[in-house]
Phi, psi and omega in degrees: 000320180300318181293324179294318179296319177299316179299321179295322178295321180294316184294332179295340184261007183269118175223182179277131180276126180260094180197161169062006177065017182249159169294125186249159183235152177292120183231143186250146177259183184293338179252325181195172182277125173301127183206150180289137175218168172257127181275129178279338177274182178240087187283353183298126184288138174265150176306134187210128178275165179298324182292339181270354182296155179301130184280147175297165184296322182262166181288120178222168179290126178282146180274068178272151179201162181291135177306135179082013177305134183264131173248128177272114192250109172262059189230145178182194181263284182208007180201171179295336178286339187243050175250190180287333183248161180286132173275147179305325180293335179269314185279332183058225178275002180144132182239126181263122178237109183068238184263003187232142174256130183247152181236163179304136179091345179273151178298147176285162188308318181300321185276336169296315180293322179297322176303317182292315185291321183260354182057047178237148173255138179248125174255114186280115180247007186297133181269355177084032183254172167295167183303314181296313182292326177294316179296318180298327179295322187260348191298336178260006178219046184294344177288347183270353182224155177259320175230145182212154176278153175185170171287146183303320181295322179293315180297322178293316179300315180287333174294316178296334178273004176083023183248345179237137184297136173277096182286346176297334180288348184245013186302323181293342176266002184234074189299324182289315180296317181298315180297322180297318181291324179293330179284334184234082185302323180293328175297315178301316180293324182294335184251006179281114183271341180211117186281349176278324182255345185073022185296143174231124186250005180204160174267125185291149178246133179236120172271068194084153183214142177055047181208160179293149184252287180261156183218154170292137181236138191215145171286090187293332178296327178292321179297316179299318183298325182277322193254338188270156173113167177278157174072188184277152175284137176229158179210144179294330183203139175212161175265199179240150173287156179285165172299131188294137174241321182289136181249159184303138173258317180281169181300161175252356176209168181086195180228149176234122179276139180223133173270129178229153174283132178298157180303336178286347175078010184232358180217171185242133174252144169257121179239173183233143166267108187260094182283337176293324182279323189247343189076177175268128187299324179290317178300319180293315179295318181296325178295328179283329183081204178296137181213169179289159177300325179295314178299318182297316180297315181292328176293318179293319177301312181298319179301313181299317180300317184279316184296327182250015174051043176076009184303322184270354178058218179276355176262060183298337179302335181296340173304327182256321192244356184275168171301331181260027181297148181217024188292157177230181185300317182297316180295325177294316179298320177299318178295318179299320177300318179294319181297309185295324182279355180237038181305318184300318179294325188270328181220003176078009178236185178260010184225130168209144182253145180283283181259143175211179177237167182304317174225109189288351179243018181242114183303328179299334178256331181299330182295343177300337180291320178280335172298316178296322179300322177301320178289321182294323190240017171066046182246118177283157175090354182278343176222056185280158173289341179217121179049235181237035187268152168210160178270123181278175178296340178277357180087355179265163174281142175232152182244119183302332182292345180253020181235131186298334182299327180295319181285329174297323176295320178294325177298318178295320178294324178295322177298321176298319178295320180298332178278002180077023183264357172248142188305141179299325181294327176294314181293321182272358182058045184259163183285105177208150183213173183305312185304311181290323179300315182284322182297324182262008181055035183263336185248141182258321192202142167208179187239118190192190177283140187291305189297315185289337184261325179281356176299339180290353173286339185297134179301327181295338180284331181068025183261303178262144182265163177308133182094344176267145188211130178237118186209166178291144175234166184302148174290154188282159169280133178213170177266115182248138181261079183269006177092352181277344178210127182299338179266006181087167182233128175279114183200174173259130181217136174242131175270352183276080187234130187287133176209203183296134172273169184263016173250144187201176175241138178234169180251127181280124177295317179293328181291307180284334177054225179268010182277099183294331177300314180296314181300312182294322179296319179294317178295321179295322177299313180298314182297316181297327181299335182259002172283164178300316180297316182295320180296324177292312180301315186279359172251314187266338191088187183295172184302331182301336184260013180239140182284135180243154173272177184299330182274005176093352178276164180290145159282136185230166172218158184274118181229121183052038176080009183229139177291123179231150184292153172267137181289150179288158178301322181296327179297313180296318180298317182291318183291331175290318183290318189268327184228023178052036176088001180281104185300312185298315179297319179295314182298314185283318187277329187248312180280332184081015178264175179056028178276335179193189179063232186247115175267113179283135177282355182297321177294309183300319181302318182294337183259015176272137180297159186311311180296323178296322178294319181299309182297314179297325178295320177301314182293316181296322177297317180297321177295315181297326181267004172084010180270353167237122179263166185199165175295157182246147178271038176219166177273107185271090183295333180291326178203098186296344179302332181269005178276129179292142177290131174300139179294324182239141176242144184282069179279143175284167178300319179297321178293317177298318179298320179293316179299323180294344177279346179274069190293334183295334181241022177298147187288340182251318187241004184280192183281357178233034181292149176247023182258153180302134177080003182256183183254140174222117185293330176297315178296316179300322180295316178300317184287313193235357186084182183282075187262357187270152181303130180084351179252098181243262177282161176306318181295317179294325179295315178299321180291325178300314179295319182296316187260298185296321183267008177065028180298323181295317179293320179299314182293326178297318178294319180294321179291330175299314179293320179297322177299322177296319180295318179296319178294319178299317179297313182299323183283347181246009179225000000 
């Protein structure tokens, strides 16, 4: 009954979304379905100074400052194009956005508007670097800037050294920021630099918050072509599957119950994977050995019919791509075998690749393959908010690199690669990317961000043709050891959950000096950024880029249970014209929004192509109805396994210095780096197997990291800091 009531509440919130000038479909978010509504209130923000903000209940120091106070800002995202002011490469001889033409060196629209609302002047000192390099440029000349970008750990270290302002001391004067932290306890813990004083040395940045981040993406038209319809599958020409290497992950007998969202999107069905009736598809295929693509498809079709007792009918593709999808790793490998062996049917050639990455020769993207492996095989820590950490059922931090299960998952991925089901360019570290894979019908599936990758569905891109579709699909069913059952639980769980990023803005003590106007203006800027008005401005840009009704109020739609503005037609036109529909590039390079603080996904959602909205909507509905679980931005005392890892831990300088000596597992240059041009042993294992010195069996590999690479000592220091955070939380709740 509870699930039915939830479903009824969800269906009441489904309406037509008015945005982006596209035909829109009802799509649901994790809390409710984004849908167009008319707001009875007037949410459009009015210009408001810090001194005019609603005062806290108790008497506190007001953040007053002289009108026109100037802040020297060494702040931006990661390049000269993504700063507060227009770069010549972006502005050219002048760029017209809406009713105004901007030139190189002038503030972008968001920051022009921020000057008006807060009565502050911004002097752009940003050098156009990444957070670390920007901080390194200024760290010995902090008197020259008032606010600067940096990594959270760097800002905290310098804060403890008395060089960065402790904004935690001013929380009572920052009602919006304080309320935000009280609502999100893990955020508060993630930014606590000193658990004795409660110090906070930076304003947290969220690239979206409390929402799913990456998703499996699939050529759904290919799945339909192979699996749907009456009778047997036939093909004019097919290849053969490779000799099997991959072995069953799921059971080979018995039944597994799975909760799925019904196709209507408002209720939950419990279905069964009946291995007694159908057998395990991988075991059946492996027993057959190499076979034709036609045989493989028909074997998979028969398996789906029997294993699910006809639940999917002739639309067997819904096992993988439907709102009611229930696929697991074994079923995916069986599908990949069918895809690769039926290249001629799917693209008219003899070659098609199963899994690939956005850029197959870029380590920053190649790591998505082991992140996906974590989802396929139920391994925590593969897509952590920090390094490879997760909170165990015992409440302590654990490191996936020291657990054999992670390497067993890599072994399974290597077996998939050995069968030719992972792109050759990934294995060879060759230049290949999503755009070319989709344009040439060479790639079937990868794991990535929805909006930036499904944009290739747009007709204006000229990548996918009519009838072709690339969209997000449900996360897989896997066995997760969440502590509720000693034998594990078969369920859907995503570790890809948005929280605090490790880039931030801090206030320079030497910069503001004894000038209270500067200090208060900087604090007021941070506080305003976490107000409802500030979050809209810093995500959408000024009012000109938001759609209004006749009475001057915003047109809104329901997103994650909250009324959010609809973007103006001019916004959609400009982002298509200037950045080919890439929302993030348009926001950062042209509007000057989403550079820090809270980036709302409501804007990005509206600029997602139709197929992208459908897939994301399926996943969001499943999250909302509880059939996909995820980490929580709260301290879950009932089961700490579901507590999100803090992005930042309050390590002392001595602890950081000690950790920096453990170079083999360093986050930037070690053997598990996720940076471009670096080495990652998980990726190497997928590509080549356990070929590295000391990396033999999964158990031996875990022990190598634990002992030889000082993983045990590293984890002890991290748990020491985590213990302080837990104690700090307990003493304040």
